[in-house]
Structures are given as structure tokens and as C-alpha cells.
C-alpha positions as CSV (number, residue, x, y, z in Angstrom):
1,S,96.2,47.2,61.3
2,L,92.8,45.7,62.0
3,P,91.0,45.3,64.3
4,F,91.3,48.8,65.9
5,T,92.0,48.9,69.6
6,R,91.5,51.7,72.0
7,N,95.3,52.2,72.2
8,H,95.4,52.6,68.4
9,L,92.6,55.1,68.4
10,F,94.0,57.1,71.3
11,N,97.6,57.2,69.9
12,S,96.5,58.1,66.3
13,N,94.1,60.8,67.4
14,F,96.6,62.2,70.0
15,V,99.5,62.4,67.6
16,S,97.3,63.9,64.8
17,G,96.2,66.6,67.2
18,I,99.8,67.4,68.2
19,I,100.8,67.7,64.6
20,L,97.9,70.0,63.8
21,T,98.6,72.3,66.7
22,I,102.4,72.4,66.4
23,S,102.7,72.7,62.6
24,P,101.7,76.4,62.4
25,I,104.3,77.3,65.1
26,V,107.1,75.4,63.2
27,I,106.2,76.9,59.8
28,N,106.1,80.4,61.2
29,G,109.4,79.9,62.9
30,I,111.1,78.7,59.7
31,I,109.8,81.8,57.9
32,L,111.1,84.1,60.6
33,M,114.5,82.3,60.6
34,L,114.8,82.9,56.9
35,I,114.2,86.7,57.2
36,S,116.1,87.2,60.5
37,K,119.4,89.0,60.9
38,P,121.7,89.8,63.9
39,A,120.4,92.4,66.4
40,Y,121.0,93.6,69.9
41,K,118.5,94.3,72.7
42,Q,118.8,97.9,73.8
43,W,117.2,100.0,76.4
44,G,117.3,103.8,76.9
45,Y,117.7,106.8,74.7
46,G,120.7,108.7,73.3
47,D,123.7,108.4,75.6
48,D,121.8,106.3,78.1
49,I,121.6,103.2,75.9
50,T,122.4,99.9,77.6
51,I,123.1,96.8,75.5
52,D,122.0,93.4,76.9
53,T,124.4,90.5,76.3
54,V,121.6,87.9,76.7
55,N,119.9,86.6,73.5
56,V,122.1,88.9,71.3
57,F,120.9,87.4,68.0
58,T,117.4,87.5,66.6
59,R,117.7,83.9,65.6
60,G,118.1,83.0,69.2
61,E,114.9,84.8,70.0
62,I,113.1,83.0,67.3
63,L,114.3,79.6,68.4
64,N,113.3,80.5,72.0
65,W,109.8,81.6,70.7
66,I,109.4,78.3,68.8
67,W,110.3,76.1,71.8
68,T,108.3,78.2,74.3
69,S,105.2,78.1,72.1
70,I,105.5,74.4,71.5
71,L,105.8,73.8,75.3
72,V,102.8,75.9,76.1
73,V,100.7,74.2,73.4
74,L,101.7,70.7,74.5
75,V,100.7,71.3,78.1
76,L,97.4,73.0,77.2
77,Y,96.7,70.3,74.6
78,S,97.2,67.5,77.1
79,I,94.9,69.2,79.6
80,S,92.2,69.6,76.9
81,V,92.6,65.9,76.0
82,F,92.1,65.0,79.7
83,A,89.1,67.2,79.9
84,G,87.6,65.6,76.8
85,I,88.0,62.1,78.2
86,I,86.3,62.8,81.5
87,T,83.4,64.8,80.0
88,G,80.6,63.6,77.8
89,N,79.5,66.6,75.8
90,N,81.1,69.6,73.9
91,L,79.8,72.2,76.4
92,M,81.3,70.5,79.4
93,H,84.5,69.7,77.4
94,L,84.9,73.4,76.7
95,F,84.2,74.4,80.3
96,M,86.5,71.9,81.9
97,S,89.3,72.6,79.5
98,F,89.5,76.3,80.7
99,F,88.7,75.2,84.2
100,F,91.6,72.8,84.4
101,I,94.1,75.1,82.7
102,F,93.8,77.7,85.5
103,L,92.6,75.3,88.3
104,I,95.9,74.7,90.1
105,T,96.9,78.4,89.8
106,L,93.5,79.3,91.3
107,L,93.6,76.8,94.1
108,Y,97.2,78.0,95.0
109,T,96.0,81.6,95.2
110,V,93.0,80.6,97.3
111,F,95.0,78.6,99.7
112,N,97.4,81.5,100.1
113,F,94.4,83.7,101.0
114,Y,93.4,81.3,103.8
115,F,97.0,81.0,105.1
116,D,97.4,84.8,105.1
117,L,94.0,85.1,106.9
118,F,94.5,82.5,109.6
119,L,98.2,81.9,110.0
120,F,100.2,84.4,112.1
121,G,103.4,85.3,110.3
122,F,102.4,84.0,106.8
123,N,104.2,86.2,104.3
124,L,102.0,87.1,101.4
125,S,104.4,89.7,100.0
126,G,107.0,87.1,98.8
127,D,107.2,85.5,95.4
128,W,103.9,83.6,95.7
129,G,102.5,85.7,92.8
130,D,105.3,84.6,90.5
131,I,104.8,81.0,91.6
132,A,101.1,81.2,90.9
133,L,101.7,82.4,87.4
134,L,104.4,79.9,86.6
135,I,102.1,76.9,87.6
136,S,100.4,77.2,84.2
137,P,102.6,77.8,81.1
138,Y,99.8,79.9,79.7
139,T,100.4,82.6,82.3
140,G,104.0,81.6,83.1
141,V,105.3,82.7,79.7
142,L,104.0,86.2,80.5
143,Q,105.6,86.3,83.9
144,S,109.0,85.0,82.6
145,Q,109.1,87.6,79.8
146,G,108.9,85.1,77.0
147,S,111.3,82.3,78.1
148,F,111.3,79.5,80.7
149,S,114.0,78.6,83.1
150,L,115.4,75.0,83.1
151,L,113.3,74.1,86.2
152,S,110.1,75.5,84.7
153,T,110.8,73.6,81.5
154,L,111.3,70.3,83.2
155,Y,108.1,70.9,85.3
156,Y,106.0,71.6,82.1
157,I,107.4,68.5,80.4
158,F,106.7,66.4,83.5
159,T,103.1,67.8,83.6
160,F,102.6,66.9,79.9
161,V,103.9,63.4,80.4
162,I,101.7,62.8,83.5
163,M,98.6,64.2,81.8
164,V,99.1,61.9,78.7
165,I,99.6,58.8,80.9
166,I,96.5,59.6,83.0
167,S,94.4,60.4,79.9
168,K,95.4,57.2,78.2
169,L,94.6,55.1,81.3
170,L,91.2,56.8,81.7
171,Y,90.4,56.4,78.0
172,N,90.9,52.7,78.2
173,R,88.4,52.5,81.1
174,R,85.8,54.9,79.7
175,K,82.4,53.4,79.2
176,L,80.7,54.1,75.9
177,E,77.2,54.4,77.4
178,R,78.4,57.4,79.5
179,A,79.2,59.4,76.3
180,T,76.4,61.9,76.8
181,D,76.8,62.5,80.5
182,S,78.3,65.6,81.9
183,L,81.1,63.6,83.5
184,T,81.9,60.1,82.3
185,F,83.5,58.9,85.5
186,E,81.6,58.6,88.8
187,F,84.7,59.4,90.9
188,M,85.1,62.7,89.2
189,K,81.7,64.0,90.2
190,P,82.4,64.6,93.9
191,I,85.8,66.0,93.1
192,I,84.5,68.6,90.6
193,C,81.5,69.3,92.9
194,Y,83.7,69.9,95.9
195,I,86.2,72.1,94.0
196,I,83.4,74.3,92.7
197,T,81.9,74.5,96.2
198,F,85.2,75.4,97.8
199,L,85.8,78.2,95.3
200,G,82.2,79.5,95.8
201,M,82.5,79.3,99.5
202,T,85.7,81.3,99.5
203,L,84.4,83.9,97.1
204,L,81.3,84.6,99.2
205,G,83.4,84.5,102.4
206,I,85.7,87.2,101.1
207,Y,82.7,89.3,100.0
208,F,81.0,89.0,103.5
209,N,84.4,89.7,105.2
210,E,84.5,93.1,103.3
211,L,81.0,94.0,104.6
212,G,82.0,93.9,108.3
213,D,84.9,93.8,110.7
214,S,83.7,90.8,112.6
215,L,84.8,87.3,111.7
216,L,81.1,86.4,112.0
217,Y,80.5,88.0,108.7
218,M,83.1,85.9,107.0
219,Y,81.9,82.6,108.5
220,T,78.3,83.5,107.5
221,G,79.7,84.1,103.9
222,F,81.4,80.7,104.1
223,A,78.2,79.0,105.1
224,A,76.0,80.8,102.5
225,G,78.6,80.2,99.8
226,T,78.8,76.5,100.6
227,V,75.1,76.0,100.3
228,I,74.7,78.0,97.1
229,S,77.8,76.7,95.4
230,F,77.1,73.1,96.3
231,I,73.6,73.3,94.7
232,I,75.0,74.8,91.5
233,A,77.9,72.3,91.4
234,Q,75.5,69.3,91.9
235,M,73.3,70.6,89.0
236,I,76.3,70.8,86.7
237,V,77.8,67.4,87.5
238,T,74.5,65.5,87.5
239,K,72.9,67.6,84.6
240,S,69.7,67.7,86.5
241,I,67.8,69.9,88.9
242,R,66.7,66.9,91.0
243,I,69.5,67.0,93.5
244,F,67.6,67.2,96.8
245,N,67.9,63.5,97.8
246,K,69.8,61.4,100.3
247,S,72.7,61.0,98.0
248,G,73.1,64.8,97.6
249,L,72.6,65.3,101.3
250,K,75.3,62.8,102.1
251,S,77.7,64.4,99.7
252,F,77.0,67.8,101.2
253,L,77.6,66.6,104.7
254,V,80.9,65.1,103.6
255,Y,82.0,68.4,102.1
256,A,80.8,70.3,105.2
257,L,82.9,68.1,107.4
258,I,86.0,68.5,105.3
259,A,85.5,72.3,105.2
260,I,85.0,72.5,109.0
261,I,88.2,70.4,109.6
262,F,90.1,72.7,107.2
263,I,89.0,76.0,108.9
264,V,89.4,74.7,112.4
265,G,92.8,73.2,111.6
266,L,93.9,76.6,110.4
267,N,92.5,78.4,113.4
268,I,94.3,76.1,115.9
269,D,97.4,75.9,113.7
270,I,97.4,72.1,113.7
271,A,100.6,72.0,111.6
272,G,102.5,74.2,114.0
273,F,103.3,76.8,111.4
274,E,103.1,79.8,113.7
275,R,105.3,78.3,116.4
276,R,108.0,77.0,114.1
277,V,111.4,78.7,114.6
278,P,114.4,77.2,112.8
279,N,117.4,75.8,114.6
280,P,120.1,78.5,114.1
281,Q,122.7,75.8,113.6
282,R,120.8,74.6,110.5
283,V,120.4,78.1,109.0
284,E,123.0,79.1,106.4
285,S,122.0,82.8,106.3
286,A,119.2,85.1,107.4
287,V,117.7,88.3,106.1
288,I,115.7,90.7,108.2
289,S,114.1,93.8,106.8
290,N,115.2,97.3,107.8
291,A,111.7,98.3,108.8
292,F,112.7,100.4,111.8
293,N,116.0,101.7,110.5
294,T,115.3,105.4,110.2
295,V,118.8,106.5,109.2
296,F,119.8,104.7,106.0
297,S,117.8,103.2,103.1
298,H,118.4,102.6,99.5
299,Y,116.1,101.7,96.6
300,Q,118.1,99.1,94.7
301,Y,117.3,96.2,97.0
302,D,119.3,93.1,96.5
303,E,118.5,90.3,98.9
304,G,121.7,88.6,98.2
305,K,123.6,91.5,99.7
306,Q,121.5,91.6,102.8
307,K,122.2,88.1,104.1
308,L,123.5,87.7,107.6
309,K,125.9,84.8,107.9
310,D,127.5,85.4,111.3
311,P,126.3,82.6,113.6
312,E,125.8,85.1,116.4
313,N,123.6,87.3,114.2
314,I,121.6,84.3,113.0
315,K,121.0,83.1,116.5
316,A,119.9,86.6,117.5
317,V,117.4,86.7,114.6
318,T,115.9,83.4,115.6
319,E,115.6,84.6,119.2
320,L,113.8,87.7,117.9
321,H,111.6,85.4,115.8
322,R,110.8,83.2,118.9
323,S,110.0,86.3,121.0
324,I,107.5,87.5,118.3
325,T,105.7,84.1,118.2
326,Q,105.4,84.2,122.0
327,N,103.8,87.6,121.9
328,K,101.2,86.7,119.2
329,E,98.3,88.1,121.1
330,R,100.0,91.5,121.4
331,F,100.5,91.9,117.7
332,E,97.1,90.5,116.6
333,N,95.4,93.0,118.9
334,P,97.7,96.1,118.6
335,D,97.4,99.4,120.3
336,L,96.4,101.7,117.4
337,N,98.1,104.6,119.2
338,I,101.6,103.1,118.9
339,F,103.7,103.2,115.7
340,S,104.0,99.8,114.0
341,N,105.7,98.5,111.0
342,N,106.1,95.3,108.9
343,V,109.1,93.1,109.6
344,T,110.1,90.2,107.3
345,I,112.4,87.4,108.3
346,K,113.9,85.0,105.7
347,Y,116.1,82.0,106.4
348,D,118.2,80.0,104.0
349,T,118.1,76.5,105.5
350,S,119.8,73.3,104.7
351,G,116.4,71.7,103.9
352,I,114.5,71.7,100.7
353,F,112.4,74.7,101.5
354,D,113.5,78.0,103.0
355,M,111.5,79.8,105.8
356,N,109.8,83.1,105.2
357,R,107.8,85.1,107.8
358,A,106.2,88.5,108.0
359,Y,104.9,90.3,111.1
360,T,103.5,93.7,111.9
361,I,105.1,94.6,115.3
362,D,105.1,97.8,117.3
363,Y,108.0,100.1,117.8
364,E,108.2,99.7,121.5
365,F,108.6,95.9,121.3
366,F,111.3,96.3,118.6
367,A,113.2,99.0,120.5
368,N,113.3,97.0,123.7
369,N,114.5,93.7,122.1
370,A,118.1,93.0,123.1
371,D,118.5,90.4,120.3
372,I,117.8,92.7,117.4
373,A,120.0,95.3,119.1
374,K,123.0,92.9,118.8
375,V,122.3,92.5,115.1
376,F,122.0,96.2,114.4
377,E,125.2,97.0,116.3
378,S,127.2,94.1,114.7
379,L,130.0,94.8,112.2
380,E,128.4,92.5,109.7
381,Y,125.1,94.4,109.7
382,K,126.8,97.8,109.4
383,A,128.9,96.4,106.6
384,I,125.8,95.2,104.8
385,N,124.2,98.6,105.2
386,S,127.3,100.6,104.4
387,L,127.3,103.5,102.0
388,Y,130.2,101.7,100.3
389,N,128.1,98.6,99.8
390,L,126.1,100.4,97.1
391,E,128.8,99.4,94.6
392,A,128.5,102.8,92.9
393,D,130.7,103.4,89.9
394,E,130.2,107.2,90.3
395,Y,128.4,109.5,92.7
396,N,126.4,112.0,90.7
397,S,125.0,114.4,93.4
398,I,123.9,114.7,97.0
399,R,120.7,116.8,97.6
400,L,120.4,118.0,101.2
401,Y,117.0,118.8,102.8
402,G,116.5,120.8,106.0
403,K,113.4,121.1,108.2
404,I,111.9,124.2,106.7
405,F,111.8,123.5,103.0
406,E,115.5,124.6,102.4
407,S,117.6,122.4,100.2
408,H,121.1,122.4,98.7
409,E,122.7,120.3,96.0
410,I,126.3,119.1,95.9
411,Y,127.9,118.2,92.5
412,N,131.5,118.6,93.3
413,K,133.0,115.0,93.3
414,G,135.6,115.8,96.0
415,E,132.9,117.2,98.3
416,I,130.7,114.3,97.7
417,E,133.4,111.8,98.6
418,E,134.3,113.7,101.7
419,L,130.6,113.9,102.8
420,I,130.0,110.2,102.2
421,A,133.1,109.4,104.2
422,C,131.8,111.4,107.1
423,M,128.3,109.8,106.9
424,E,129.9,106.4,106.7
425,K,132.0,107.1,109.8
426,D,129.0,108.3,111.8
427,L,127.0,105.3,110.6
428,R,129.6,102.9,111.9
429,E,129.6,104.6,115.3
430,M,125.8,104.6,115.8
431,S,124.2,102.5,118.4
432,F,121.0,100.5,118.0
433,E,119.0,103.4,119.6
434,D,120.5,105.9,117.1
435,L,119.6,103.7,114.1
436,I,116.0,103.3,115.0
437,S,115.4,106.6,116.7
438,I,112.2,108.4,115.5
439,K,113.3,111.7,116.8
440,N,113.4,114.6,114.5
441,K,116.6,114.6,112.3
442,Y,119.0,117.4,111.7
443,A,118.8,117.0,107.9
444,R,118.3,114.4,105.2
445,A,120.7,113.6,102.3
446,E,119.5,112.0,99.0
447,I,122.4,110.4,97.2
448,S,122.3,109.8,93.5
449,Y,124.8,107.5,91.9
450,S,125.5,105.3,88.8
451,Y,126.1,101.6,88.8
452,T,126.6,98.8,86.3
453,E,123.8,96.4,86.0
454,E,124.7,92.7,86.0
455,N,125.0,91.2,82.6
456,A,125.1,94.6,80.8
457,I,127.7,96.2,78.6
458,G,128.0,99.7,77.3
459,R,127.4,102.9,79.1
460,R,127.1,102.7,82.9
461,D,123.8,104.4,82.9
462,R,121.8,102.7,85.6
463,D,120.8,105.3,88.3
464,G,120.6,104.4,92.0
465,Y,119.4,106.3,95.0
466,A,120.1,106.1,98.7
467,S,118.8,108.2,101.6
468,F,120.8,109.1,104.8
469,S,118.8,110.9,107.6
470,I,121.3,112.8,109.6
471,P,120.7,112.6,113.4
472,Y,121.9,115.3,115.7
473,N,124.6,113.1,117.1
474,A,126.2,112.5,113.7
475,T,129.0,114.9,114.6
476,N,131.3,114.2,111.7
477,T,128.6,114.8,109.1
478,I,127.2,117.9,110.8
479,N,130.7,119.4,111.3
480,W,131.5,118.9,107.7
481,L,128.3,120.5,106.6
482,N,128.9,123.5,108.8
483,E,132.5,123.9,107.7
484,N,131.4,123.9,104.0
485,G,128.5,126.4,104.5
486,Y,125.6,124.0,104.7
487,N,124.0,125.0,108.0
488,F,120.5,123.7,108.8
489,D,120.2,125.0,112.3
490,I,117.1,127.1,112.8
491,D,117.9,130.7,114.1
492,P,115.4,131.5,116.8
493,E,115.6,135.2,115.9
494,S,114.1,134.4,112.4
495,V,111.0,132.8,114.0
496,E,108.2,135.4,114.7
497,Y,105.9,133.0,116.5
498,I,104.9,129.3,116.9
499,N,101.2,128.3,116.6
500,I,100.1,125.1,118.3
501,Y,96.8,123.6,116.9
502,S,94.6,120.7,118.0
503,Y,93.7,117.9,115.6
504,D,90.1,117.1,114.9
505,Q,90.9,113.4,115.0
506,E,90.8,111.7,118.5
507,I,94.0,109.6,118.2
508,V,97.3,110.9,116.9
509,D,100.1,108.4,116.7
510,P,102.8,109.6,119.2
511,Y,105.5,107.7,117.2
512,I,104.5,109.1,113.8
513,L,107.5,109.8,111.6
514,K,106.1,112.7,109.6
515,E,106.8,116.2,110.6
516,R,103.7,117.5,108.9
517,I,100.5,115.4,109.3
518,D,98.0,115.6,106.4
519,T,94.8,115.9,108.4
520,S,92.3,118.6,109.3
521,I,93.2,120.9,112.3
522,A,91.2,123.4,114.2
523,S,90.9,126.9,112.6
524,E,92.3,128.8,115.6
525,P,95.5,127.9,117.4
526,L,95.3,126.7,121.0
527,I,98.5,128.6,121.9
528,Q,100.6,131.2,120.1
529,I,104.2,131.5,121.4
530,T,106.0,134.8,120.7
531,D,108.6,134.9,123.5
532,K,112.1,134.4,122.0
533,G,113.4,132.6,125.0
534,I,110.6,130.0,124.8
535,I,111.0,129.7,121.0
536,E,114.7,129.0,121.4
537,R,114.1,126.3,124.0
């Protein structure tokens, strides 16, 4: 109807654009549906094939592709519309469309960089990468293997609706005389300018940080990046090289103040992130990594099976956490001559967000902590780390390794069951000191087993592996090995001599776990021992 209003123009153009972008997806989907036929997803070869019960029919895959593609296109289309409304020329529209598509993902990644750099205990090894990819459906569809979860779908629909509402509101307020400007709204100029400056500041700060070990390098990079990026950003948003004026200086000082507050706030931990330890009574479960457990490890890690739910264990974990935060200075300036490892702590809390921390702590601190000792010696912890918690359908083999390159393989099912029972008994009897001991072990057992993957049918062909390092006080295991002809004791009579060399490097970690260190040694031994009595000792 006449006369045309801005609402009519926006609605007609917006709907026309959606029809043009979605139509090819729908048409292709209909064609694929007509030629589709039932199929199964399969992995593996020959007898090792596993059939997935999810999305069994090809038509289900096609419908998923249609919906996923439409959702991606709708979100990207709404962002492009928003970019077109706030920009005044085609070049800026193209630039801002790509810029806004990846902006939130980029900012999320950058903020994680700052948090990891300045906040003691921030865990960068969690699922932040997956979250960063899922922020934009353009990258989220790659991370989610071609389909979106319900939560992701609702988030993308919400994003689409919000972008449409904002775009329509801005379109109704856009002035026609600003049509040729880089940005058609004044309030967008400082926002875009500050975002570009912030990203440039970060990029140059990272580069300078790699040049030297001192924080001075990084702060110099921040300062240089701020000046250079601000000048470039001002030229872009004003479409002019005449930016050196009072208005530009005022805008620069505002950004500089914001940046200083941000950096200082992180340095002094204004939000209390580093000091925050949850109330154990509000924690439903806790997971602590087995960083210093030198006896048992397995490679099919399932966090759900690692959760500590006993109130006493949860309290002990929080007390360890509190002790770590109180010794921040020790861990931020470590003694490089002491063995250290990464320890992660995760809490399932009753709140909206769970707590996740990661620390690099030294062996001496961990070994002398009474709270973690309680956890390692508890029945719950040993049940979680039990050999019978692997949920193996069948044990395939156990490979035994000695100290001088000798190895044996056990395939007999009866012997495997007996040996695992002995190792399990020894594991249950071990103290905290035994579990984290870095002393040389008697031997090491690599266990190979088969298990059924969740949501899979067909042959039980998934292979799992676990490692059990046998300490000298594992009497049940060692006795069984000796009784069955697997003796890993070194006969002193078989040793002709022992050479002791000096390392060229100045510092050798006294807590190092490796029996052979890959580094250069002196060409001639310091001492050669040939006396059988000394060799035996």
C-alpha cells in the first residue's frame, strides 16, 4: 500500500533476502530426499566395524543438514543486515559483515588470553576452545560435527531475533544524509575504534612478549599497539587522515584510561578470582587430576567416572585448593630444580556456573599436603582409580616391561585375570606415599582391553589401554610374577661394570621421572665401578 514507510521497506527487503538465501538450501534438500535411501553410519574395517545408532537413516541426515544450514544462514544474514545499516558504503559493509561474524569469538579468545596471563589458576585447557567455536554458527557447525545441540539451537535463534530487532530499530533512526559515511551512527564510531584498538594492542603485546622474558616487553607492546591501532581505527571510522585534533586526543585518552583500568584490575585481581574457593557444603562433586599418581593411569579418560562425592573428600580438595592460593608466590616463582606438574581442580556447584582451576605446583608441596593424602587414601578415590573401573568387556593382553629393555607379553586369559587381581589388591593397600612415589619401579604393566562404546551396537571393538607401574612393595604382584616365571630382578653377576657420567647441563631435576635422560653427557665417565659387592649394593 502507499505511501511506503520505513517499516514496509525494511520488512519487504528483509523477507526477500531470506527467501533468496534459504531457497537453494530447501531445493537441494528436497532433491536429496527424493534420491535418499536407508543407510548406517559405520566405522572401522573388516571385523572391527562398529555401527552407530544415532542418525541411522540418510533422510535424517538430510533433514539435519537442511535445518543446520538454514540456521547458519539466518544468523549470518541478520549480522550482514545489521552491518549494512550501520555502514554507509559497500566496502565498509563487506568489512563489517566479516568483522561482526567473528567478533564475539575473537573477543572471547582474547579475553581468555588475558585471564590466562594475569589470573593465577585460570584453566585455559578446559572447553574454552569449543565454546569459542560455538559462539558463531559458522564455526560452531564444524565443531559440533554437522549438528547443533538444543541449547546451541536456542542460542542461535535468540541471536537471530535480537539482531533483527536491533537492525529494525536502527533502520528507523538512520539519517539519509549519512548514507556515504563509513559509519552512519555517531555512537558506533568510538565502539568500533576501541574494539580495533584493543585487538591491535593485544596483538602487538603478544608479539613483544615473545621477544623477551620481562613483562616490560609486553607492556611496551601494549603501548605501541594502542597508539598504532588507534590511529588506523580513527582513519577507518572517520574516512579521513585528519585525525590529530582535540576530539581524537580526547577519544584516545578515554581508551587509554579504560585499558589501564582493565590491565591494573587483572593484576590486582579486583574480582577476587584467585582467592575464590568454594564452600564444600555447596559442592556436589569435585574432580582432581592424577598429576602425581605414578602408579596407575589409563587413556580413556571419562570425567564423569572421576567425580569425588564423599563430603570428606570434597572438603579435603577445597582445603588443598585454599592452600595453593595461599602459596601463590611459591608457584609463580618456582625452583626450576624441583619436579613440578599441572594439577586441575573442577567443582560441580549448585550455582549456574561450575568452578575450574589449573595450577602448576611442585612435587614437594603436593607430597607434604595432608589434605590430598586423605583423598588418595580414601576408599572412594581408590574405587574410582580401580582396575575394575575400566569397565572392560575383555582383557586382551598385558605387556610387562623391565628396567633393561626386557619385556614379556601375557595372552592367557586366566593369567591376565590373576595378575589384575594381584595388582588391584596391591593398589588398594598402597599409601599416599606409595601412589606418588617417584622412586624407580620394579616393572611396568601395559594392559590392553576391549570395551563397548556408549550408543554403539555391533562388535565390541573399541580398544582401551591402562598402565600400572609396579613399585617394589607391591608384594602380591611381584610374588605372582616370580611364581609364573616373570622375574625382573637384575642379577649383579650379569653386570660387568657401571659407568657414571656428568651432564653438560648445569641443572638436572632431582625429581625427574625418566630413567634415561636425553641430553648430552661427557665423553669419559667420572667413575667406573667393577667391584661386584658395590654393584650389588
